[in-house]
N, CA, C and O of each residue as an XYZ file, in Angstrom:
388
protein
N      12.426     26.667    -48.013
C      11.271     25.820    -47.835
C      10.034     26.711    -47.722
O      10.078     27.778    -47.110
N       8.999     26.284    -48.283
C       7.744     27.040    -48.276
C       6.872     26.570    -47.117
O       7.003     25.446    -46.632
N       5.991     27.448    -46.694
C       4.987     27.049    -45.706
C       4.066     26.028    -46.346
O       3.599     26.203    -47.472
N       3.818     24.974    -45.615
C       2.932     23.932    -46.118
C       1.613     24.048    -45.377
O       1.589     24.062    -44.147
N       0.557     24.130    -46.092
C      -0.778     24.187    -45.503
C      -1.400     22.807    -45.671
O      -1.611     22.324    -46.783
N      -1.681     22.200    -44.545
C      -2.249     20.854    -44.567
C      -3.769     20.934    -44.533
O      -4.341     21.797    -43.867
N      -4.407     20.038    -45.249
C      -5.864     19.988    -45.180
C      -6.321     19.603    -43.763
O      -5.563     18.995    -43.008
N      -7.546     19.956    -43.413
C      -8.099     19.688    -42.080
C      -8.053     18.231    -41.686
O      -7.773     17.909    -40.531
N      -8.328     17.332    -42.640
C      -8.312     15.895    -42.333
C      -6.916     15.429    -41.945
O      -6.768     14.620    -41.029
N      -5.906     15.921    -42.618
C      -4.532     15.531    -42.327
C      -4.132     16.067    -40.951
O      -3.481     15.363    -40.178
N      -4.516     17.302    -40.642
C      -4.213     17.873    -39.320
C      -4.863     17.042    -38.214
O      -4.246     16.758    -37.188
N      -6.129     16.655    -38.446
C      -6.841     15.838    -37.449
C      -6.150     14.490    -37.268
O      -5.998     14.012    -36.143
N      -5.736     13.880    -38.371
C      -5.058     12.599    -38.305
C      -3.748     12.702    -37.525
O      -3.458     11.850    -36.685
N      -2.970     13.722    -37.792
C      -1.701     13.916    -37.080
C      -1.950     14.171    -35.596
O      -1.222     13.673    -34.738
N      -2.976     14.944    -35.312
C      -3.322     15.228    -33.917
C      -3.750     13.952    -33.193
O      -3.358     13.726    -32.048
N      -4.551     13.123    -33.855
C      -4.995     11.862    -33.244
C      -3.819     10.919    -33.017
O      -3.765     10.215    -32.009
N      -2.882     10.909    -33.958
C      -1.706     10.053    -33.807
C      -0.855     10.503    -32.622
O      -0.378      9.678    -31.843
N      -0.670     11.808    -32.492
C       0.106     12.325    -31.361
C      -0.588     12.004    -30.041
O       0.068     11.640    -29.065
N      -1.905     12.139    -30.008
C      -2.665     11.828    -28.793
C      -2.560     10.341    -28.458
O      -2.438      9.979    -27.287
N      -2.607      9.478    -29.474
C      -2.487      8.039    -29.252
C      -1.112      7.692    -28.687
O      -0.997      6.826    -27.820
N      -0.079      8.358    -29.171
C       1.266      8.119    -28.636
C       1.354      8.538    -27.168
O       1.924      7.818    -26.348
N       0.793      9.695    -26.841
C       0.801     10.156    -25.442
C       0.031      9.192    -24.548
O       0.473      8.871    -23.445
N      -1.112      8.737    -25.023
C      -1.928      7.804    -24.242
C      -1.186      6.482    -24.036
O      -1.215      5.908    -22.947
N      -0.528      6.011    -25.079
C       0.232      4.766    -24.986
C       1.379      4.877    -23.996
O       1.617      3.962    -23.208
N       2.088      5.995    -24.035
C       3.195      6.198    -23.084
C       2.669      6.275    -21.654
O       3.275      5.723    -20.736
N       1.549      6.954    -21.469
C       0.966      7.060    -20.125
C       0.553      5.684    -19.603
O       0.751      5.377    -18.428
N      -0.018      4.863    -20.473
C      -0.417      3.510    -20.061
C       0.802      2.672    -19.700
O       0.759      1.886    -18.754
N       1.885      2.837    -20.446
C       3.112      2.097    -20.157
C       3.699      2.500    -18.803
O       4.124      1.645    -18.026
N       3.718      3.787    -18.530
C       4.219      4.272    -17.239
C       3.348      3.739    -16.104
O       3.868      3.300    -15.078
N       2.032      3.773    -16.280
C       1.117      3.274    -15.241
C       1.337      1.784    -14.993
O       1.322      1.335    -13.847
N       1.540      1.019    -16.064
C       1.773     -0.424    -15.915
C       3.076     -0.689    -15.177
O       3.140     -1.587    -14.338
N       4.111      0.078    -15.476
C       5.390     -0.095    -14.773
C       5.245      0.234    -13.289
O       5.782     -0.476    -12.438
N       4.528      1.299    -12.983
C       4.324      1.681    -11.577
C       3.522      0.610    -10.837
O       3.817      0.288     -9.686
N       2.511      0.066    -11.502
C       1.702     -0.982    -10.869
C       2.542     -2.227    -10.611
O       2.411     -2.863     -9.565
N       3.404     -2.575    -11.563
C       4.286     -3.729    -11.388
C       5.235     -3.510    -10.216
O       5.452     -4.414     -9.409
N       5.799     -2.313    -10.123
C       6.712     -2.003     -9.017
C       5.978     -2.077     -7.678
O       6.520     -2.594     -6.701
N       4.754     -1.563     -7.631
C       3.976     -1.605     -6.389
C       3.653     -3.045     -6.003
O       3.697     -3.397     -4.824
N       3.331     -3.870     -6.981
C       3.023     -5.276     -6.702
C       4.247     -6.007     -6.180
O       4.148     -6.818     -5.259
N       5.417     -5.718     -6.777
C       6.649     -6.339     -6.286
C       6.941     -5.912     -4.853
O       7.355     -6.729     -4.031
N       6.727     -4.636     -4.555
C       6.967     -4.138     -3.200
C       6.036     -4.835     -2.206
O       6.457     -5.186     -1.103
N       4.778     -5.036     -2.589
C       3.835     -5.730     -1.705
C       4.249     -7.186     -1.495
O       4.137     -7.715     -0.389
N       4.726     -7.828     -2.560
C       5.174     -9.219     -2.438
C       6.384     -9.320     -1.514
O       6.473    -10.239     -0.700
N       7.314     -8.376     -1.640
C       8.485     -8.364     -0.753
C       8.062     -8.144      0.697
O       8.581     -8.791      1.607
N       7.127     -7.235      0.903
C       6.627     -6.973      2.253
C       5.955     -8.219      2.825
O       6.146     -8.550      3.996
N       5.175     -8.902      2.008
C       4.494    -10.117      2.472
C       5.505    -11.179      2.898
O       5.299    -11.865      3.898
N       6.601    -11.317      2.141
C       7.633    -12.290      2.517
C       8.288    -11.908      3.841
O       8.540    -12.769      4.684
N       8.563    -10.619      4.022
C       9.151    -10.171      5.294
C       8.218    -10.447      6.458
O       8.644    -10.939      7.503
N       6.942    -10.129      6.275
C       5.979    -10.314      7.353
C       5.766    -11.789      7.656
O       5.565    -12.161      8.812
N       5.808    -12.631      6.631
C       5.629    -14.063      6.834
C       6.777    -14.645      7.654
O       6.569    -15.536      8.478
N       7.974    -14.145      7.426
C       9.136    -14.678      8.129
C       9.374    -14.057      9.494
O      10.225    -14.533     10.245
N       8.638    -13.003      9.831
C       8.881    -12.315     11.092
C       7.549    -11.920     11.734
O       7.020    -10.849     11.438
N       7.001    -12.771     12.610
C       5.702    -12.491     13.222
C       5.690    -11.214     14.067
O       4.650    -10.567     14.187
N       6.822    -10.849     14.648
C       6.876     -9.622     15.452
C       6.672     -8.415     14.551
O       5.969     -7.474     14.919
N       7.278     -8.438     13.381
C       7.112     -7.353     12.428
C       5.656     -7.259     11.976
O       5.124     -6.161     11.815
N       5.015     -8.404     11.772
C       3.603     -8.417     11.410
C       2.759     -7.779     12.509
O       1.850     -6.998     12.229
N       3.062     -8.113     13.749
C       2.309     -7.539     14.880
C       2.507     -6.028     14.955
O       1.564     -5.289     15.236
N       3.738     -5.569     14.703
C       3.984     -4.126     14.703
C       3.180     -3.427     13.615
O       2.657     -2.335     13.837
N       3.074     -4.046     12.441
C       2.270     -3.469     11.356
C       0.803     -3.398     11.761
O       0.118     -2.420     11.462
N       0.322     -4.438     12.445
C      -1.063     -4.432     12.913
C      -1.298     -3.284     13.892
O      -2.315     -2.594     13.820
N      -0.346     -3.088     14.808
C      -0.474     -2.013     15.797
C      -0.451     -0.652     15.114
O      -1.212      0.241     15.486
N       0.425     -0.484     14.105
C       0.464      0.774     13.353
C      -0.877      1.043     12.671
O      -1.373      2.170     12.680
N      -1.451      0.005     12.084
C      -2.738      0.162     11.407
C      -3.828      0.537     12.406
O      -4.660      1.400     12.126
N      -3.822     -0.109     13.565
C      -4.805      0.221     14.602
C      -4.641      1.656     15.086
O      -5.628      2.361     15.294
N      -3.398      2.087     15.264
C      -3.147      3.459     15.707
C      -3.650      4.461     14.675
O      -4.174      5.518     15.028
N      -3.489      4.125     13.407
C      -3.955      5.020     12.351
C      -5.484      5.094     12.347
O      -6.054      6.174     12.195
N      -6.142      3.951     12.514
C      -7.602      3.925     12.538
C      -8.122      4.667     13.760
O      -9.100      5.409     13.670
N      -7.476      4.471     14.892
C      -7.930      5.079     16.141
C      -7.585      6.564     16.218
O      -8.062      7.261     17.113
N      -6.776      7.046     15.304
C      -6.338      8.438     15.344
C      -7.454      9.445     15.172
O      -7.363     10.559     15.688
N      -8.501      9.079     14.460
C      -9.612     10.007     14.245
C     -10.444     10.170     15.500
O     -10.506      9.273     16.342
N     -11.078     11.314     15.615
C     -11.900     11.537     16.804
C     -13.201     10.761     16.671
O     -13.765     10.650     15.582
N     -13.663     10.236     17.774
C     -14.916      9.509     17.796
C     -14.804      8.058     17.377
O     -15.815      7.361     17.295
N     -13.589      7.588     17.109
C     -13.405      6.190     16.717
C     -13.188      5.327     17.948
O     -12.499      5.724     18.888
N     -13.779      4.152     17.930
C     -13.572      3.174     18.984
C     -12.979      1.935     18.347
O     -13.530      1.399     17.385
N     -11.860      1.481     18.879
C     -11.195      0.304     18.337
C     -11.214     -0.780     19.398
O     -10.812     -0.552     20.539
N     -11.682     -1.962     19.016
C     -11.713     -3.108     19.916
C     -10.626     -4.064     19.451
O     -10.597     -4.472     18.290
N      -9.731     -4.419     20.371
C      -8.596     -5.269     20.039
C      -8.663     -6.544     20.859
O      -8.876     -6.508     22.071
N      -8.480     -7.675     20.183
C      -8.422     -8.950     20.885
C      -7.000     -9.136     21.414
O      -6.035     -9.101     20.651
N      -6.885     -9.331     22.710
C      -5.585     -9.502     23.355
C      -5.580    -10.862     24.040
O      -6.542    -11.217     24.721
N      -4.496    -11.630     23.864
C      -4.429    -12.945     24.518
C      -4.581    -12.819     26.034
O      -4.105    -11.861     26.642
N      -5.245    -13.795     26.624
C      -5.509    -13.778     28.064
C      -4.211    -13.755     28.866
O      -4.154    -13.126     29.923
N      -3.165    -14.432     28.382
C      -1.892    -14.462     29.108
C      -1.301    -13.055     29.220
O      -0.745    -12.682     30.253
N      -1.429    -12.300     28.163
C      -0.900    -10.941     28.176
C      -1.697    -10.067     29.142
O      -1.123     -9.278     29.892
N      -3.004    -10.210     29.119
C      -3.842     -9.417     30.019
C      -3.562     -9.771     31.477
O      -3.546     -8.890     32.337
N      -3.343    -11.050     31.757
C      -3.057    -11.469     33.131
C      -1.746    -10.851     33.587
O      -1.622    -10.439     34.741
N      -0.768    -10.781     32.692
C       0.517    -10.185     33.046
C       0.408     -8.683     33.259
O       1.079     -8.130     34.130
N      -0.422     -8.026     32.481
C      -0.577     -6.577     32.614
C      -1.375     -6.182     33.842
O      -1.109     -5.147     34.453
N      -2.355     -7.002     34.207
C      -3.217     -6.649     35.336
C      -2.625     -7.059     36.671
O      -3.216     -6.792     37.717
N      -1.468     -7.703     36.653
C      -0.853     -8.120     37.912
C      -1.342     -9.479     38.359
O      -0.971     -9.956     39.431
N      -2.181    -10.110     37.536
C      -2.705    -11.428     37.882
C      -1.658    -12.515     37.734
O      -1.786    -13.600     38.301
N      -0.627    -12.215     36.972
C       0.434    -13.209     36.792
C       1.350    -13.225     37.994
O       1.472    -12.224     38.699
N       1.994    -14.349     38.234
C       2.914    -14.469     39.357
C       4.281    -14.015     38.928
O       4.854    -14.565     37.987
N       4.814    -13.019     39.604
C       6.121    -12.503     39.251
C       7.198    -13.401     39.856
O       7.075    -13.885     40.982
N       8.255    -13.607     39.074
C       9.356    -14.374     39.576
C       9.217    -15.860     39.408
O      10.202    -16.583     39.559
N       8.028    -16.351     39.100
C       7.864    -17.786     38.915
C       7.907    -18.108     37.431
O       7.472    -17.309     36.602
N       8.433    -19.285     37.099
C       8.515    -19.660     35.690
C       7.125    -19.914     35.112
O       6.203    -20.273     35.843
N       6.975    -19.726     33.797
C       5.658    -20.000     33.190
C       5.339    -21.475     33.259
O       6.237    -22.316     33.227
N       4.077    -21.784     33.351
C       3.642    -23.192     33.475
C       3.527    -23.829     32.135
O       3.175    -25.005     32.039
């Protein structure tokens, strides 16, 4: 077989075709990853919807992450019943009203 010398236009065309294939494959991989991430978020949403305690734990994790930086102040709304129990204002040993 002899060495084949391709004209510049043909080389450019082949190069553009190869680049288009690489770009197409990259877009396909990105779309698959985005679909997988969306499915994972949907699964997480279903878990959190069915388990309020798990949702609260996620909220606390998020707050801890935000508060982790220096100089950050986090204000959290806490139910009055919980605060009364923590401050000793609640009656111990008596059933809830």
